[in-house]
N, C-alpha and C positions, 0 to 999 in steps of 0.2 A: 303134583308134580307134572310139567307139560312134557318132558322128553319122552320118548319111546325106545325099546328094552326090548331087546331079542337073542335070541345063542347067535355066535357068530359061524355061518355055517359052510362058506367057503370064502379063499382070497378076492381082495377086491381090483378088478378089472384093470386092471394100468399095462400097458402094453411095454414086451420088450422088460430089460431087468433099468434097474436106478443108473440114471446115467452121473449125477454131480448127489454133493450134501453141502447144504451153504450151512454154517454154523451161525445162530444169531446169539445174540446178549442183549437180553430184552428189560435190564434193570439190575441192581445190586440189591445185598443186604447185608447186614453183620450179625456173623453167625460166630458164637463163642468157639475155639479151637478146639473144647474137649465135646462137640456136640458133629463135629467131622472129621476127629481121631477120637478113637475109645486110649483115653491115658492121655489125653492133650489138654494143652491148659485150659483149665475155665475162664479167665483173666484176659487171655488174649483173645482179641478180636481180628476177624478178617472179611473185612469185607469181597464179599462173593460174588460171582456173578450170577445171576438167574439164567436160564439158558433154554434153548431152545434150536431142531434145526427144520429144517426143510429140506423132504426128498426128491427130483426131479425126474421124474420118467419123460418120455417122449409126450407120453397125451393127458400127462396129467402129472399132480403132484401129491402129497402127503404131507401132512407137520404134524412133530413130534413135540408135544407140551406148548405152552404159550405166555410163560408170564404172569405176569399179574393182572387184573383186571382196571384197564387207567381209570374209568370214570370210577369205578368205587374209592382209589387212590385219591383221584380229583378231589373229591368229594368231603369236605369237615368230617362230616357225620358219619358218612360209610368210613373213611379212613378209619375213625378214634377204633368204630365197632367192629371193624374188619383188622389191624394191618399193625396197629401201635400196639405193640406188647411189652413189658416191663427191661428186655434188652434188645427189642427186634420192632422194625419199620420199614415199608416199604420206600428203595430207593429207584427212581427214576428219572433219566432222560428226557428233558425236553420231546415233545412231538410224542408220537407214538414208534419204537422200533418193531415192534412185527409188524404193522400196516406198511412203513418203510422198507423194511427188511422186504416183504414180497412185493411189491412193485419196483425195488431195485434191483431184483433174479427177474425183470420182467414178465412174470406170471400175473395172474390174473384170476378173483377166489373161486368164479364162476370153474375153471380146471383143476380145483381143491378135491379128490375122491375119498378123501379122508382123515381125522384127524387120530394120531395114538398118543395116546397121552399114559406116564409112567407112572402116577398114583396122585395124590386128588389132592396132595395140598396144597395151598394157596398161591403158592410162586409159579403153581406147573399150570394151575385149569384158567388164566384169563382170557386165551385165548378165543374158546368161545365164546366172544361177544360179538366177534367179527365175523364168524362162520355163515356161509347160506346155511338158514334152514332147513333142517331134516338132514342136516352132513352128519354122515357115519362116526362113531365113536368110539376106538377100538377098547377094550376098558377090562382090565381081569374081573373075571368073578367074586373073585375072594376081596376083592377092593369095591365093587360095589353093594356086595351086603353090608362092608364095613361102611361106609358113606351112609346108607340107608337105618343102618343100625340106630341113629339117633349124634349121631358124633357132631362136630359143629367147632366153633371157635378152642376151646382146650385144646382138640387135637389138629387145629392151626387150619382149619377146611373152612370152603363156603360151599354149603352144600348147595346151595342157590344157582352155582355158575356152576355145575351144569341140571341141574333136578330141576330147575326153572327156566332150562334153552327150549329152545326150538332143534331139537337134537335125536339120532339112528344108536343110541349103546347100542354095541355087539359086544357079547360076554365069550372073554376068551377062559378057558383054564388049559394054564402051564403055557410048556411054547408052543407057538402056532403060528402058521407063516403065512402073513398079512397082506402080500403081494409079492409076486416073483423081487426073490432078491431080496427081500427086506421080513424078517423075521421076529415075535416079540417074545421075548426071553423073560422065565419066569424067574424072576430076582428077589422073590419076596422077601421079609423080615423090618426095610424100614417102615413100613407099611405091608398090611396087610395081605396086599392083593397086591405091589410096584412089582414094575417089570419095564427090563430095560430092553434095546432093540439092537437088530443086525444087520447092514446094509453093504450086500455084495457088491462092488462095484468094478468093475472090468479091470482086475488087476491088485486090486488091493478089498479087506474089507473095514469099514468102521461099524467100534460099537459104544451105539450112546447108551452108555453106566445109568447116566441120570441120576439117583441121590442114594443107592447103593454103592455109588464111590464118590464124595464128591470131590478126593483131592487126587492129586496122583501120589502122592504118598500112600496113602492108603492102598493104592495098587501095587509098585516097587515095596513096601515091605510088607503087605499083607497085611494091614491093620484097618479093624473093621470101625464104618463111624460108632462113633460114641450113644448113638441116639437110637431107641427105636418108638415105634409109634403105643404100641401092645408092647406090655411089661410082661418077659418069657418069651420073647422074640429074638433075642439078643444072638441066639447058637442060628438060628437062619439066617441072621443076618451075617453073622462070619462066613455061611458055607455060602450064598451069593456072593459073599465078594471072592472068598477064596477061587470059583468060579470065571469071576472077569478074569482075576490075574490070571487062575494058567490062559484065557483067550488070551493072555499080554504075549505068552509066549511062543504062538503061533503064529509060522509065517505069511506078511503080510497082512494082519489084523494088527490096527487100531482102537486102543479103549479110549476111549474117552471121558475123562472125569466130568460130572453132572456142572461141578462148583469149583472149580479150581480159579484161584485169581492171576495165576503163574500159567496157565496151562495156552501153549502157545493156537490155538482155534480159537478160543475168546477172548484171546489178546490181537488178536488180527484186527 
C-alpha cells in the first residue's frame, strides 16, 4: 500500500463558498434496468453515463469521482482483467474526458484541493491516476474498511486505483462538512460506505446522489436501486434513497441522479 491514511480532522481550506458545479460525463456502461431500479427488467439494458463533477471555489477546486482508469481500459490485458464481465464493459470516448473537462473549465491540477470519492466501484476511482501526489481523498471509514477487507473483481472494485497511488486518504464518519458549502452525506447501502454530496451555491443547492440513486425514477417514484454490494444492505439502501428523495422536495434543492442517460445535466 502506497497511500497514507488518517482521520478527517477539519474542513479543507477553500475560501468563500462554491461558485459553480461543472457536470462531467466520463464514459458509459451497459447496465441492466434491474440493477438501477428494484423490480426493473433484467433483459433491458441502459447505456448509462459514468459521471463526476467539479466544484469550483475562488481559490481552488474539488473533484467528485472520476470515471474509469483509461490507461487500464486501453490496455488489452488490463481491460480483460478489470473491466470485461459477462454483460458489462467500459465504454469510453476518444481522448480523456476528465483531463479535457478540467482544461475546458480553465482549471489547473495544482489548484486541486481534494477529491471526494462516493464509493470504490471501478467506474468512480479512475480519476486518481491524474491527481498530484499527496492529494487528499475524502472517503467514508466504512468504505475504506470494505476496500481493505480483500475485495476485488467479484465486487467490481480495483483496489490498486486507491491503495497503490500516492494519496492522502482522509476517513469520514457519516455526514461531514468537507469545505464551506460542501457536505458529504452518509447514503450507505449501495456499498457499505457510499456517500453523496451536497453543494450549496448562491441561490440553489445541488445534491450529487452518485449511486444511491442511479435514475431520476428512483427519486420520483421512491424506488431503490436493485443492487447492493453486501447482502442484507437492501433496507439501508432504501433508507438512503428515501433521504435523497426527501431532499428533492426542499425548495431550491436539485438532486442529480448518478447514472441517468436522460437526465438534463448529463445530456448537456
